[in-house]
C-alpha positions as MATLAB code, in Angstrom:
seq = 'XXXXXXXXXXXXXXXXXXXXXXXXXXXXXXXXXXXXXXXXXXXXXXXXXXXXXXXXX';
ca = [
      -0.049   -0.021    0.033;
       1.156    3.666   -0.606;
       1.210    4.297    3.238;
       3.678    1.525    3.692;
       5.926    2.810    0.906;
       5.822    6.314    2.379;
       6.817    5.184    5.847;
       9.640    2.931    4.359;
      10.885    6.097    2.371;
      10.943    8.281    5.654;
      12.683    5.429    7.555;
      15.262    5.217    4.801;
      15.936    9.010    5.035;
      16.025    8.825    8.774;
      18.568    6.058    8.625;
      20.604    7.970    6.054;
      20.632   11.278    8.266;
      21.500    8.990   11.290;
      24.449    7.475    9.346;
      25.627   10.922    8.259;
      25.431   12.048   11.891;
      27.404    9.027   13.142;
      30.051    9.485   10.485;
      30.387   13.208   11.205;
      30.699   12.610   15.015;
      33.322    9.941   14.421;
      35.368   12.222   12.271;
      35.171   15.026   15.070;
      37.905   14.507   17.777;
      36.293   12.777   20.634;
      37.103   13.712   24.380;
      37.861   10.149   25.462;
      39.631    7.475   23.529;
      37.706    4.854   21.843;
      37.204    1.569   23.822;
      39.246   -0.292   21.233;
      42.450    1.483   22.186;
      41.851    1.336   25.978;
      41.256   -2.586   25.664;
      44.422   -2.698   23.714;
      46.402   -3.919   26.729;
      44.327   -7.231   26.907;
      45.475   -8.625   23.685;
      48.951   -7.790   24.524;
      48.917   -9.623   27.898;
      47.168  -12.622   26.083;
      49.917  -12.812   23.488;
      52.692  -12.713   26.254;
      50.926  -15.689   27.929;
      50.764  -17.662   24.734;
      54.424  -16.887   24.178;
      55.352  -17.956   27.783;
      53.411  -21.325   27.101;
      55.115  -21.962   23.857;
      58.518  -21.366   25.098;
      59.902  -24.122   27.365;
      60.294  -23.010   31.075;
];
């Protein structure tokens, strides 16, 4: 029905503006570092443990 199509269009537009907003905010410098970087210590420690296990003690 035309009503469904209209709501679908507005949803698409809303999604597009949301994506544009997200991309714009991500490009701007954020006050706090992304969680990816703050969690960077975890993989490092994990790798160290694997190396310790691999090397004969």
